[in-house]
Every structure is written in structure tokens, then in C-alpha cells.
N, CA and C atoms as an extended XYZ file, in Angstrom:
294
Properties=species:S:1:pos:R:3:atomname:S:1:resname:S:1:resid:I:1 pbc="F F F"
N       -12.822      -11.621       -2.748 N   MET     1
C       -11.924      -11.657       -3.745 CA  MET     1
C       -10.769      -11.309       -3.136 C   MET     1
N        -9.366      -11.453       -3.523 N   SER     2
C        -8.396      -10.992       -2.577 CA  SER     2
C        -7.869       -9.616       -3.099 C   SER     2
N        -6.815       -9.255       -2.677 N   ASP     3
C        -6.236       -7.957       -2.829 CA  ASP     3
C        -5.396       -8.020       -4.441 C   ASP     3
N        -5.527       -6.724       -5.280 N   CYS     4
C        -5.042       -6.653       -6.327 CA  CYS     4
C        -3.450       -7.013       -5.938 C   CYS     4
N        -2.581       -7.770       -6.776 N   GLU     5
C        -1.213       -7.594       -6.891 CA  GLU     5
C        -0.439       -6.689       -6.850 C   GLU     5
N        -1.126       -5.509       -7.576 N   SER     6
C        -0.240       -4.570       -7.666 CA  SER     6
C        -0.571       -3.431       -6.289 C   SER     6
N        -1.093       -3.898       -5.294 N   ILE     7
C        -2.114       -2.563       -4.527 CA  ILE     7
C        -0.699       -2.114       -3.698 C   ILE     7
N         0.218       -2.864       -3.360 N   SER     8
C         1.604       -2.087       -2.682 CA  SER     8
C         2.626       -0.691       -3.358 C   SER     8
N         2.317       -1.496       -5.267 N   LYS     9
C         3.230       -0.352       -5.681 CA  LYS     9
C         2.483        0.499       -6.904 C   LYS     9
N         0.849        0.011       -6.498 N   CYS    10
C         0.110        1.092       -7.585 CA  CYS    10
C        -0.092        2.576       -7.258 C   CYS    10
N         0.191        3.253       -8.060 N   GLY    11
C         0.011        4.936       -7.830 CA  GLY    11
C        -1.227        5.092       -7.168 C   GLY    11
N        -2.435        4.531       -7.626 N   PHE    12
C        -3.753        4.783       -6.896 CA  PHE    12
C        -3.625        4.713       -5.846 C   PHE    12
N        -3.468        3.628       -5.468 N   SER    13
C        -3.325        3.195       -3.725 CA  SER    13
C        -2.449        3.732       -2.797 C   SER    13
N        -1.728        4.791       -3.244 N   LYS    14
C        -0.939        5.728       -2.569 CA  LYS    14
C        -1.031        7.276       -3.378 C   LYS    14
N        -2.061        7.593       -3.683 N   ASN    15
C        -2.559        8.527       -4.447 CA  ASN    15
C        -2.925        9.636       -3.546 C   ASN    15
N        -2.501       10.779       -3.981 N   ARG    16
C        -3.129       12.319       -3.109 CA  ARG    16
C        -4.346       12.450       -3.146 C   ARG    16
N        -5.512       11.425       -3.597 N   MET    17
C        -6.815       11.479       -3.237 CA  MET    17
C        -6.989       11.507       -1.770 C   MET    17
N        -5.941       10.529       -1.279 N   ASP    18
C        -6.221       10.200        0.312 CA  ASP    18
C        -6.379       11.352        0.941 C   ASP    18
N        -5.587       12.506        0.889 N   ASN    19
C        -5.590       13.670        1.390 CA  ASN    19
C        -6.738       14.545        0.965 C   ASN    19
N        -7.247       14.785       -0.372 N   THR    20
C        -8.407       15.615       -0.577 CA  THR    20
C        -9.925       15.208       -0.843 C   THR    20
N        -9.766       13.803       -0.909 N   MET    21
C       -10.966       13.192       -1.103 CA  MET    21
C       -10.851       11.789       -0.582 C   MET    21
N       -10.658       11.586        0.974 N   PRO    22
C       -10.337       10.319        1.490 CA  PRO    22
C       -11.497        9.545        1.669 C   PRO    22
N       -12.663        9.966        1.506 N   ALA    23
C       -13.638        9.096        1.641 CA  ALA    23
C       -14.128        8.350        0.149 C   ALA    23
N       -14.180        9.098       -0.847 N   LEU    24
C       -13.946        8.377       -2.426 CA  LEU    24
C       -12.672        7.717       -2.666 C   LEU    24
N       -11.803        8.260       -2.071 N   ALA    25
C       -10.214        7.229       -2.306 CA  ALA    25
C       -10.776        5.702       -1.430 C   ALA    25
N       -11.085        5.735       -0.153 N   GLU    26
C       -11.547        4.573        0.456 CA  GLU    26
C       -12.588        3.482       -0.409 C   GLU    26
N       -13.443        4.452       -0.871 N   ILE    27
C       -14.330        3.306       -1.438 CA  ILE    27
C       -13.728        2.759       -2.834 C   ILE    27
N       -12.989        3.733       -3.571 N   MET    28
C       -12.765        3.245       -4.707 CA  MET    28
C       -11.492        2.187       -4.472 C   MET    28
N       -10.731        2.000       -3.302 N   LYS    29
C        -9.696        1.262       -3.067 CA  LYS    29
C       -10.439       -0.203       -2.902 C   LYS    29
N       -11.399       -0.027       -1.903 N   GLN    30
C       -12.559       -0.752       -1.526 CA  GLN    30
C       -12.861       -2.022       -2.676 C   GLN    30
N       -13.641       -1.080       -3.682 N   ASN    31
C       -14.191       -1.750       -4.966 CA  ASN    31
C       -13.027       -2.277       -5.704 C   ASN    31
N       -11.878       -1.774       -6.128 N   TYR    32
C       -11.063       -1.995       -7.159 CA  TYR    32
C        -9.895       -3.043       -6.788 C   TYR    32
N        -9.012       -2.093       -5.311 N   CYS    33
C        -7.843       -2.652       -5.075 CA  CYS    33
C        -7.744       -3.734       -4.204 C   CYS    33
N        -9.463       -3.618       -3.491 N   GLN    34
C        -9.298       -4.901       -2.378 CA  GLN    34
C       -10.525       -5.547       -2.829 C   GLN    34
N       -11.162       -5.616       -4.088 N   GLY    35
C       -12.439       -6.322       -4.474 CA  GLY    35
C       -12.077       -6.863       -6.017 C   GLY    35
N       -12.884       -6.363       -6.582 N   ALA    36
C       -13.071       -6.612       -8.102 CA  ALA    36
C       -11.725       -5.911       -8.878 C   ALA    36
N       -10.242       -6.060       -8.578 N   TRP    37
C        -9.200       -5.397       -9.108 CA  TRP    37
C        -9.085       -6.202      -10.346 C   TRP    37
N        -9.775       -6.857      -10.986 N   ASP    38
C        -9.904       -7.485      -12.353 CA  ASP    38
C       -10.601       -6.776      -13.397 C   ASP    38
N       -11.455       -5.766      -13.018 N   THR    39
C       -12.220       -4.862      -13.317 CA  THR    39
C       -11.516       -3.537      -13.305 C   THR    39
N       -10.460       -3.245      -12.811 N   CYS    40
C        -9.693       -1.938      -12.707 CA  CYS    40
C        -9.074       -1.641      -13.772 C   CYS    40
N        -9.313       -0.374      -14.534 N   ALA    41
C        -8.720        0.401      -15.703 CA  ALA    41
C        -6.908        0.174      -15.576 C   ALA    41
N        -6.718        0.658      -14.565 N   ARG    42
C        -5.357        0.727      -14.070 CA  ARG    42
C        -4.542       -0.530      -14.321 C   ARG    42
N        -5.374       -1.687      -13.873 N   HIS    43
C        -5.050       -3.062      -14.089 CA  HIS    43
C        -4.733       -3.379      -15.080 C   HIS    43
N        -6.018       -2.959      -15.846 N   LYS    44
C        -5.759       -3.585      -17.345 CA  LYS    44
C        -5.097       -3.175      -18.229 C   LYS    44
N        -4.507       -1.436      -18.007 N   LEU    45
C        -3.348       -0.933      -18.647 CA  LEU    45
C        -2.053       -1.756      -18.306 C   LEU    45
N        -1.598       -1.757      -17.190 N   SER    46
C        -0.330       -2.358      -16.678 CA  SER    46
C        -0.100       -3.790      -17.451 C   SER    46
N        -1.220       -4.700      -17.307 N   HIS    47
C        -1.160       -5.716      -18.021 CA  HIS    47
C        -1.160       -5.994      -19.510 C   HIS    47
N        -1.787       -4.669      -20.351 N   SER    48
C        -1.474       -4.639      -21.739 CA  SER    48
C        -0.327       -3.889      -22.154 C   SER    48
N         0.165       -2.888      -21.474 N   LEU    49
C         1.267       -2.291      -22.027 CA  LEU    49
C         2.909       -2.426      -20.935 C   LEU    49
N         2.376       -2.611      -19.687 N   GLY    50
C         3.291       -2.805      -18.582 CA  GLY    50
C         3.175       -1.644      -17.801 C   GLY    50
N         3.411       -2.078      -16.310 N   LYS    51
C         3.100       -1.030      -15.268 CA  LYS    51
C         3.942        0.268      -15.532 C   LYS    51
N         4.987        0.386      -16.277 N   ASP    52
C         5.569        1.842      -16.415 CA  ASP    52
C         4.490        2.632      -17.392 C   ASP    52
N         3.650        2.397      -18.059 N   SER    53
C         3.175        2.637      -19.097 CA  SER    53
C         1.692        3.427      -18.127 C   SER    53
N         1.530        2.871      -17.023 N   VAL    54
C         0.307        3.468      -16.350 CA  VAL    54
C         0.561        5.080      -16.202 C   VAL    54
N        -0.277        5.842      -16.861 N   PRO    55
C        -0.103        7.333      -16.465 CA  PRO    55
C        -0.974        7.380      -14.728 C   PRO    55
N         0.057        8.530      -14.115 N   VAL    56
C        -0.266        8.758      -12.871 CA  VAL    56
C        -1.649        8.715      -12.490 C   VAL    56
N        -2.504        9.610      -13.362 N   ASP    57
C        -3.877       10.364      -13.476 CA  ASP    57
C        -5.158        9.441      -13.551 C   ASP    57
N        -4.482        8.277      -14.086 N   VAL    58
C        -5.734        7.398      -14.549 CA  VAL    58
C        -6.500        6.686      -13.350 C   VAL    58
N        -7.957        6.874      -13.115 N   PHE    59
C        -8.558        6.252      -11.732 CA  PHE    59
C        -8.991        4.738      -12.357 C   PHE    59
N        -9.336        4.215      -11.382 N   PRO    60
C        -9.714        2.492      -11.869 CA  PRO    60
C       -10.805        2.773      -12.447 C   PRO    60
N       -11.979        3.610      -12.728 N   ASN    61
C       -13.055        3.298      -12.967 CA  ASN    61
C       -13.120        4.094      -14.554 C   ASN    61
N       -11.816        4.527      -15.072 N   GLN    62
C       -11.803        5.091      -16.425 CA  GLN    62
C       -11.235        3.927      -17.387 C   GLN    62
N       -12.496        3.120      -17.750 N   HIS    63
C       -12.612        2.086      -18.536 CA  HIS    63
C       -12.115        2.723      -20.132 C   HIS    63
N       -12.614        3.631      -20.823 N   GLU    64
C       -12.682        4.580      -21.790 CA  GLU    64
C       -11.396        4.825      -21.978 C   GLU    64
N       -10.983        5.807      -20.946 N   ARG    65
C        -9.372        6.411      -21.419 CA  ARG    65
C        -8.752        5.149      -21.500 C   ARG    65
N        -8.817        4.256      -20.234 N   ALA    66
C        -7.722        3.045      -20.653 CA  ALA    66
C        -7.621        2.033      -22.084 C   ALA    66
N        -8.937        2.044      -22.153 N   ASN    67
C        -9.311        1.685      -23.865 CA  ASN    67
C        -8.399        2.461      -24.691 C   ASN    67
N        -8.582        3.576      -24.724 N   GLN    68
C        -8.203        4.646      -25.873 CA  GLN    68
C        -6.391        4.431      -25.901 C   GLN    68
N        -6.001        4.704      -24.694 N   ILE    69
C        -4.519        4.431      -24.485 CA  ILE    69
C        -4.089        3.364      -25.017 C   ILE    69
N        -4.880        2.094      -24.860 N   ILE    70
C        -4.399        0.926      -25.368 CA  ILE    70
C        -4.706        0.607      -26.891 C   ILE    70
N        -5.646        1.430      -27.474 N   GLU    71
C        -6.063        1.582      -28.786 CA  GLU    71
C        -4.525        2.267      -29.297 C   GLU    71
N        -4.246        3.775      -28.818 N   THR    72
C        -3.337        4.393      -29.208 CA  THR    72
C        -1.670        3.893      -29.230 C   THR    72
N        -1.449        3.092      -28.431 N   ALA    73
C        -0.342        2.197      -28.468 CA  ALA    73
C        -0.209        0.994      -29.233 C   ALA    73
N        -1.486        0.551      -29.777 N   ALA    74
C        -1.419       -0.424      -30.636 CA  ALA    74
C        -0.968       -0.059      -32.029 C   ALA    74
N        -1.862        1.530      -32.209 N   LEU    75
C        -1.730        2.309      -33.498 CA  LEU    75
C        -0.634        2.582      -33.704 C   LEU    75
N         0.099        2.878      -32.667 N   ALA    76
C         1.832        3.570      -32.645 CA  ALA    76
C         2.799        2.225      -33.226 C   ALA    76
N         2.466        0.969      -32.461 N   GLN    77
C         3.113       -0.188      -32.630 CA  GLN    77
C         3.118       -0.469      -34.257 C   GLN    77
N         1.703       -0.285      -34.821 N   ARG    78
C         1.409       -1.059      -36.336 CA  ARG    78
C         2.337        0.143      -37.052 C   ARG    78
N         2.188        1.451      -36.614 N   VAL    79
C         2.702        2.708      -37.744 CA  VAL    79
C         4.251        2.101      -37.693 C   VAL    79
N         4.875        1.906      -36.453 N   ILE    80
C         6.484        1.538      -36.544 CA  ILE    80
C         6.744        0.342      -37.235 C   ILE    80
N         6.163       -0.976      -37.186 N   LEU    81
C         6.132       -1.583      -38.201 CA  LEU    81
C         5.939       -1.937      -39.430 C   LEU    81
N         5.296       -0.935      -39.597 N   THR    82
C         5.207       -0.654      -41.285 CA  THR    82
C         6.246        0.186      -42.000 C   THR    82
N         6.845        0.663      -41.067 N   MET    83
C         8.138        1.813      -41.409 CA  MET    83
C         8.904        0.789      -42.302 C   MET    83
N         9.641        1.653      -43.236 N   PRO    84
C        10.614        0.795      -43.844 CA  PRO    84
C        11.625        0.763      -42.659 C   PRO    84
N        13.080       -0.455      -42.822 N   GLN    85
C        13.614       -0.349      -41.678 CA  GLN    85
C        14.675        0.957      -41.562 C   GLN    85
N        14.943        1.329      -42.663 N   ARG    86
C        15.913        2.623      -42.610 CA  ARG    86
C        15.345        3.780      -41.947 C   ARG    86
N        14.032        3.505      -41.824 N   SER    87
C        13.656        4.838      -40.942 CA  SER    87
C        13.824        4.528      -39.305 C   SER    87
N        13.782        3.319      -39.221 N   TRP    88
C        13.985        2.858      -37.814 CA  TRP    88
C        15.340        3.456      -37.308 C   TRP    88
N        16.196        3.665      -37.811 N   ARG    89
C        18.066        4.230      -37.720 CA  ARG    89
C        17.493        5.578      -37.087 C   ARG    89
N        16.666        6.038      -37.553 N   GLY    90
C        16.347        7.414      -37.222 CA  GLY    90
C        15.757        7.617      -36.064 C   GLY    90
N        15.037        6.589      -35.660 N   LEU    91
C        14.075        6.779      -34.376 CA  LEU    91
C        14.902        6.197      -33.359 C   LEU    91
N        15.663        5.211      -33.613 N   GLU    92
C        16.837        4.868      -32.630 CA  GLU    92
C        17.929        5.885      -32.132 C   GLU    92
N        18.360        6.574      -33.300 N   SER    93
C        19.164        7.490      -32.659 CA  SER    93
C        18.220        9.007      -32.215 C   SER    93
N        17.022        8.982      -32.473 N   TYR    94
C        16.079       10.093      -31.985 CA  TYR    94
C        15.940        9.630      -30.318 C   TYR    94
N        15.590        8.572      -29.906 N   ALA    95
C        15.493        8.058      -28.910 CA  ALA    95
C        16.711        7.996      -27.914 C   ALA    95
N        17.545        7.838      -28.617 N   ARG    96
C        19.156        8.035      -27.750 CA  ARG    96
C        19.561        9.502      -27.462 C   ARG    96
N        18.648       10.621      -28.071 N   THR    97
C        19.065       11.955      -27.835 CA  THR    97
C        18.382       12.340      -26.968 C   THR    97
N        17.093       11.482      -26.666 N   THR    98
C        16.003       12.322      -26.032 CA  THR    98
C        15.806       11.644      -24.477 C   THR    98
């Protein structure tokens, strides 16, 4: 299998694990970044929510956590879509101030 398309930009492939646990980091990179990248939790998050939505501390094997993040984002989207439109103005003004 080819390398992951995000290998040069992914926070995990350039992670601090390289300094603290280099052997484990290398094994995970071989298994996910240079192997079965389509099973990587970070890859799943990136493609589901966008690359900027991948927390820096998510490991490639944290599938349950990735699923929880995706489910939470979907729930938030449903809540926003069910809000009366007049409530959106408050959210927009809040977003501009944060």
C-alpha cells in the first residue's frame, strides 16, 4: 500500500513521540502512515470533519475516540440546524467576538 496522502502534513507523523517513544512512533508510522492509512483514526477524522478538526493528541489507533468526535460534531450540527433562524444571529455575533 502507498503512503498516506497526508504524511507530510499530519501532526502524528511529525509528533513529539519521535523524541519520547521513537520505537513505538516508528511502528505506528509503518502500520498507519506507510501502510494501512485507510484504517487510521486521524485519517478518518480528517476526511469526515476536515484536517483542521483533528485534535493533535489523537493517535492513529484511537478509533473509538475518533468516532466520538465525529458523533459529537454531527450532534452539534443537528442542534444548530434545528434552532430557529433568529437564534443564528446570536451565534454569528458570538463567533465574531471569540
